[in-house]
N, C-alpha and C positions, 0 to 999 in steps of 0.2 A: 641472478635473479633480478627481477624489475626493481627500480626505486619507486619510493611512495610517490603519488601524486601531490604536487604543490597545489593547494586551493585556488591558486590563481591561474594554473595552468590549464587549460581548455582543451590540451589535446590528449587524445586516447591512450590508455595505458598498454603498453607493450606487455604480452604476455610473457611469462617465463619459458625458455627454451625446454621442451618437453625432454630433449634428449641429453640434458645438462647432467653431467654425472652428480649424484647426490642433491639435486637441486629441490628445493621445496617452493611451489608457487606461494605468493603472497598470501592467498586466500586460504592456503591451509598451513600458514605459519602460526605457531604457538608463540604467545607473549608472555612476560611475566604476570603472574596472576593479580597483582595490584593494578597494572596497566590495563589488563582485560576488563576487570571489573569497573574501573573509571570509565572507559569507553562504553561498556555495556550500560551503565547508569546514564550516560550522556543519552544514547538510544531511547533509554527509558524516559528521561525526563521530556523529551521532545515528542514522543510519541503517545505518553500517558494520557494526553487529553482525548484522543480518540476514544478508547474504551469507556472513559469517566464519561464523556459527553452522550455516546451511545447509549449508556445505561441510564444516564440520568433523562435523556428524550425518550426512551422506553418506559420509564417510571411515570415522566408526568403525562405523557399520552394514554396509558393504560389506566392511570390511576392506581398504581401500585404502592402498598404500604411501605413505610422505612426500612423495616426489619427485611423485607424481601428486596429491595433495593440496594439493599448494604450485601445480602447473599448474591445477588446478581452481578454485583460489582466486582465483588471477590472472585466469582466464577469467570468472568469476563479476563480480568487479570489473570487468573491461573491457567485458564485454556490459551490467552495469548502467549505465555512463556512456554506451555507445551508445544505449541505450534511452532514457536520460534526455535525451539531444540529441536524438533523433528526437521524442519526445514533447513536449518544450519549444519546439523550433525548428518544427516541422511541416512537414518538406520534401514537396513535392508532396501527395497524398492520405494521408500517413501523418503522425500525431501532432495533438493537438486546439490546440496553440500554447497550453498551459496551463503553471503550474509544477509539472510531474509528474517523479518518480523513480522508475525500474524496479528491481525486484530479483527473486531467486529465492527459493525458500522456501514455507512454509504449504502448504496442501492439494496443491499441485502436485507438492512435493517428496516427500511421503509417497506419493502415488500412483506417482511415478517409482521409488522405493525398492521398492513393492510389486512392481511390474514386474519390476525387476531381480532380486529375489530369487527370484522364479518364473520367470522365462524369461531371465535373463542381463542383463547391462550392454548387450549390442549391440542387444537387442529392446527395453529401456529408451530406448535412443537414438533408435531406428527410430519408438517410440510418439510420441515429442516431435515428430520431424520430421512424422509423419502428421497429428498434432493442430494442427500450425502450419497445413499446408496445408487442413485440415478447416476451420480457423475463417474463413480467406478464403472457401471456399465457402459456409460456412454463414452468413456475414454479411449478405448480401442479404436472407434471409428474416427473420431476427433483426432488422434496421433496420424491417422492415415491423410488428414487433410493438412497437415502442418507444410507440406511443400508449397502451400500456396500462400506463405506469410513470409516474403522476402523482405530485407531491410525496408524497402518501400513502404510497405504495409504496416510494419512494427513502428518503424520510426515516426509514422504519421500517428500511429495510437499513442506513442509515447510522449508525444507534442500535446495531445489532448488531455491525457493524464495529468501531464505537468501543469496545464492551464487551469484544469478542474482542481487541483490540490492547492495553487496557490489562492484560489479563488475561497478554498475551505480556509485556508489560512487568514486571508484577509478577514473574512466573515467572524472569525474568533476575535479580531481585532475591532471591528466597526459595529458588530450585533447584527441583528437581521433587519433591513429595511422596515421601515414603518414602526419598529418597536420602540420605547421609550430608551432615550440615550443613545439612538443609532448614530454612530460617526462623533463621538463625544471626543472633542479635541484633546481632551487629557487622555483618553484611551490611546488616540492615534500618536499622540506625543511620547508616551509610554513605549509604545510599539517600535517608532522611529529611534527612540533611545537604546532601546534593546539590539536593533540591528547596527546601530552606530557602533556600540560596545563589541558586538561580534567583530566588526570589520576592523576596530582597534586593536583588539586582543589578537586577530589574524596578521595584522601589519605589525605589531611591535614584539609579541611573543615567539619563542622558538621552541624546536624539540616538540616534547608530548604537550606542553603547555599550549602550542599554536594548534595542535589536533584536538585540544578540549576547547576550543574558542566558542562552540556552541554552548556547551555545557557551562562555560564561566559566564555567557553572556545570559544565559538563564537565570543564572543565580544573581549576578549584579542586576539584571532586570528585576527580578524578584525584590531585592534588597531596597531598590529604587522605590519600587511601588508602594512598601511599607514605609519608606521615609516621607512620601508624600500623600499616605493615606490612604492608598488605592488598593491595598490589600491588608487582612485581618485574620487571625488564627481562627475565631469564633469556638466552634465547638469541634475542629479538626481532629484534634487530638483526644478527645471522649469517646467514650463506648467501649465497647468488649475490645480486648488486647489480640483475642487469637479466634478467628471466624473459620469454620468448615464449610464452604459452599455445599447447596442442598441438592442432592439430584432430584430430578423430577418435581421443580418445585411449584408446577401448575397442577400436576396429578397425571395419571396415566394419559400417554399420548394419543390422540385421535388420527388414524391415517386415512386421508379425503384424497384420492387423486387429482379430483377436479380443483380442489381447493389449492392444492400445491403444485399445479401446473403452471402458472406464473414464476415460482421460485425456479422450477425445474428448467424453463426455457431460460431464465437468466444464467443458471449456471454454464448452458453452453456459451454465451457471451462472455462470463467470467473464466472460462478456460481460454479464450481468446486474449483477454487482459492477463492471464497468468503466463501465457507466451511471450507477449510484450516484456512484462517485467522479468522474466527469467533472461532473456535474450539481452536487455538492457542493463541488469545485474552484472552479467558475465562481462558485457562492455567495461562497465565500471570498474570492476577488479582485474580487467585485462586477462580473463581465463577464455582459453578455446573450449566450446560445448558442442557437443552433438544434440540438436534442438530435438531430434527424434526420440532420442531416450531421456535427455535432461528435463524437458518440457513436462512428461508425464509424471515423471517424479514429483514437481512442483505440484500438480494436480491432485495426485494421490495424499500428499502432505495436506492440501487444503480440504479435501473431502475426509480423510481421518479425523482433523480437529474438529470441522464441523460436525461429525458423527459424534464427537464425545461431547462438543458445545450443546449439541441439541440434547443431551442428557441431562444438561443443568440448566436448562431453559434459554439457551443463548439463541440469537439469530446466527445466518451463515458466519463463519470464520473465512477471510480471505487473506492472501498473501498480500502484504502490503509494499507497494512500491515506494511509500514516503521515506524508508530509511535509506534508500539508495543514494539520494540526496545526501544524507550525512556521509555515507561510505565516500562520495567523490569530494565532499568540503573538506573533511578531515585526512583523507587520504589513507585511512587504516581500513585495510580490505580483508583481514582475517575474520573468517566466519566464526572463530571461537569468540569474538567480541559480541555478535548477537546470539551466541549460543549464552554467553554469559549475562546478556540482557533478558534472555528467557528464565534463567534460573532467578534473577532479580524479581522479575514479573512473577513466577511461582511464590517465591517467597513474601511478596506483596499480597498475593492472594490470599494467605492465612493471617498477615499481620495487619488489620483493619484499620487501627489507627494511622498506619504509614499511609496506608490506600487513601484514607481519607484527606491525609496532609497534603498528598499530590494535588489535592483541589484548592490549596491555597496559592500556587502560582498563578497570578491573574490572566484571563484569556488573552489579554492585550500582550503580554511578554511571551506567552507561548506562539500567539498568532505571529508575532513578528519575527521570532526565530524560525517558525513553520514556513513564511513566505520565503525566506531566504533558501531554506534547505529544499523546499519542493520546486523553487524555479529553476535549481539544478537539473532536475529531472526534463523539464522542458529543454534545456541546453543539450543535455545527452539525446533527445530524440532529435533535434536539428542536427547535432552532429552524425546521427545515423542516417538520415535524409541526404546529408552531403555527399554520402558513399551511394546514392540510391538512383544514379544517373538521370537527375533531374534535366538534364539537357534535352532528353526524349520528351517529346511532348505529350506523349501519352502520360508518363508518369508524371508530369506536371499535372495534368487535368485529373489522374486519378488521388494525387496529393490534395490538390484544391477543393475538389468536391467531397473528399473524406473530411478535411478540415472544416469546410461551411457547414456541411450538416451534423459533424460532431459536435461542433462548437455552438452551434444553435441553442440547442437546451441550456448550456451552461451560462452562455452570455445573455439570453433571453428566458430567464424562467417563466415557466408557463405557457411557453410557445403551443404546446399541445393540449392545452385546457380542454379543448372541444371535442376531444378524441375518446373513445369508450376507454374505461380505465384500466383493462387488460392490456391494450395496445399502448396507453399513454405511458406506463410504467416502463416498459421496453424502450419506447422511443426517447424519454427522458433520461435513459443513460447514454449520456454523449459519447462515451468511452466504446460502448457496445456498438453504437450507431457507426461511429468512425471506424471501427474494425472491421465490421461487417461491408460497409461501402467500398474502404478499400480493397479487402480481399477480393469481393465481387466484380469490382473494376479491373482488378489486377488480371483475373483469369479472363475477363473479356477481351483486355489489350493485349495479355502477352501468353494465353494459354488456348486460346481458339481461334481454328483456322489459318490463313497463311499468316497472321501476325504472329503467330507463336512461331513459326520456322525463321520469318525474318529476324525476330528478336534473338531467337538461340543463334541464327548466324552471325549477329551482331555483338554479341556479349565474349567478353574474355574468354580463356580456356577454362578457367577456375570458377566462372560464374555459377555453374548448376550447383557447386556445393554451398553458395551463399545463402540459400535457403533453408538448408539443413544443417550447416556449421556455423559457428559464429566465432 
């Protein structure tokens, strides 16, 4: 059995030998219940800001009432938990049986809001349901294209994902440019203190406490925020004790294919992103997977959870690459930990005061911890690119062009403001753009004409497997 990853050790984790008698891979290893719950809570605390901020943004944009907002927050936590259980435990053909967490937010949320503003909430809900069904239908075709996603393409995509997530964490710390209190030194100081505390705990603690360094950093950072007056309980613990999410909170869905088209197109890019996240998750836990069978399981889990989420008024639910950083930082690779996080999220979906209490953690504290965790994802992408034969000039060009176009909307927000809204929504997804550009250039350089033959002759004997088995 492989030893756990040391948080400071950047080398990939070797997989446990498949033929070792009685060997249990660390990803399938069960741990004492108390430890599993602790590690699960650590995942929840780092990730909770995403569903909370997604629902608050949805509420503010669409001017939803407080009771409806609480119902949607409960539904978001509940479905995040159910999705995490599906992806981690992998029942039947759903879920890759890897340590994954599912969340709403990101580009699917923006698309949901744009459809709701243009056509109404009932049409937006119908678009989510249509897209979930479309994902099931399009998956067989997408699975045939997976051979065009070698480490060069996936590594490039993961680097873009990591940079984008670091930006998300940073904006939790600074706030949006142009808003009151942007880059407040006190908030920056709190974020830096949280990062410093995580480093101190990682350096000084041993065993399970070191693996809980991120959780301890969040707790210590929140305590520091209370001490300096940057956190307050307010009404977080008031209100109903138990809340049950309402099915179809906006009424009977309206199914409009034209209105749903942008979301369905995005789902194709989301499949590519799920490919990269599945591969990099397997890399982080040191497990060999067959991409042609494991990635479809991830996508089916996404589609199933989105179908259920649509019934509760939520945008598309997506497999989160964010928790992969936690797996790598802590070295805890068991999928039962993220399953435990799923159970915790399900419970929080019903216990409304606890759900509201999660909002007590200042964004600067969550953002500081998130920046560290998310940056690890970028490092994993760089490691994968290191195995992509970048000494080949065409590989370098493929990576460089994909990074340039993929990072453009992330580094320069509003770069595509002059484009039509439907086109702009797709171009502003840096991950989707980077993945598509890398995949197309990989085909142009390595699968068309003589170049494909030359490349095949130059590669090692085991290279053809690299696109399908990681």
